[in-house]
C-alpha positions in Angstrom: 0.0 0.0 0.0 1.2 3.5 -0.8 0.1 5.6 2.2 0.0 9.3 1.6 -1.2 11.2 4.6 0.7 10.9 7.9 -1.0 11.4 11.3 1.1 11.4 14.5 -0.5 11.4 17.9 -0.2 10.3 21.5 -2.7 7.5 22.5 -3.4 4.6 24.9 -4.2 1.0 24.1 -7.4 -0.4 25.4 -9.0 -3.9 25.5 -12.5 -4.7 24.3 -14.6 -5.8 27.2 -15.6 -9.2 25.7 -13.8 -12.3 27.1 -10.5 -12.6 25.4 -11.2 -9.2 23.8 -9.0 -7.6 21.1 -6.7 -4.7 21.9 -7.2 -1.4 20.1 -6.0 2.2 19.8 -8.6 4.9 19.2 -7.5 7.6 16.9 -8.1 11.2 18.2 -11.5 12.4 17.2 -10.1 15.5 15.4 -8.0 13.2 13.2 -10.9 10.8 12.7 -13.1 13.7 11.6 -10.6 14.9 9.1 -10.1 11.4 7.7 -13.8 10.8 7.5 -14.5 14.1 5.8 -11.8 13.8 3.2 -11.0 10.1 2.7 -14.3 8.2 3.4 -14.5 7.3 -0.2 -11.5 4.9 0.4 -13.5 2.9 3.0 -14.3 -0.7 2.3 -17.0 -2.7 4.1 -17.9 -1.9 7.7 -15.9 1.4 7.6 -12.6 -0.3 7.0 -9.7 1.6 5.5 -6.3 0.3 4.7 -3.4 2.0 6.7 0.2 1.7 7.8 0.9 2.1 11.5 4.2 2.7 13.4 5.1 2.5 17.1 8.7 3.2 17.8 10.7 1.4 15.1 7.9 -1.2 14.5 5.9 -0.5 11.4 3.2 -2.7 9.9 0.4 -2.8 7.3 -3.0 -2.8 9.0 -6.4 -1.2 8.7 -8.5 1.3 10.7 -12.3 0.9 11.2 -14.8 3.6 11.9 -16.6 3.0 15.2 -20.0 4.7 15.0 -20.6 4.4 18.7 -17.3 6.1 19.6 -17.4 8.4 16.6 -13.7 7.6 15.8 -11.5 5.2 14.0 -10.0 2.3 15.9 -6.9 0.3 15.0 -6.4 -3.3 16.3 -3.1 -4.1 17.9 -2.1 -7.7 17.4 -0.2 -9.7 20.0 3.0 -9.7 17.9 3.0 -5.9 17.8 2.2 -5.6 21.6 5.2 -7.9 22.3 7.6 -6.1 20.0 6.7 -2.7 21.4 6.1 -3.7 25.0 2.7 -2.0 25.0 0.5 -2.0 28.1 -3.1 -1.1 28.5 -3.7 2.6 29.6 -0.1 3.7 29.1 0.5 6.7 26.9 2.7 6.3 23.8 3.4 8.1 20.5 2.4 6.5 17.2 2.0 7.3 13.5 -0.7 6.2 11.0 -0.6 6.7 7.3 -3.8 6.5 5.2 
């Protein structure tokens, strides 16, 4: 994927409340609003949009999904990424996302 627009922000990882729930990062609402206004046409089913994410030196191809309840995009954080970056729930960290 050839990502074109870079967004950089501070965030926290959270876990979905279902048993064995997935881990996510919520993009800031201001960034989500900008993406939604200008790039919604790139969304696939269920509000999915291809993206590239980076935390520290770890970069990976992924996707963001628009969460209508939270009114923001969310990005799943796989176990492999959590281990490589030593992420913990509710700890602030800096990351970048390209869409």
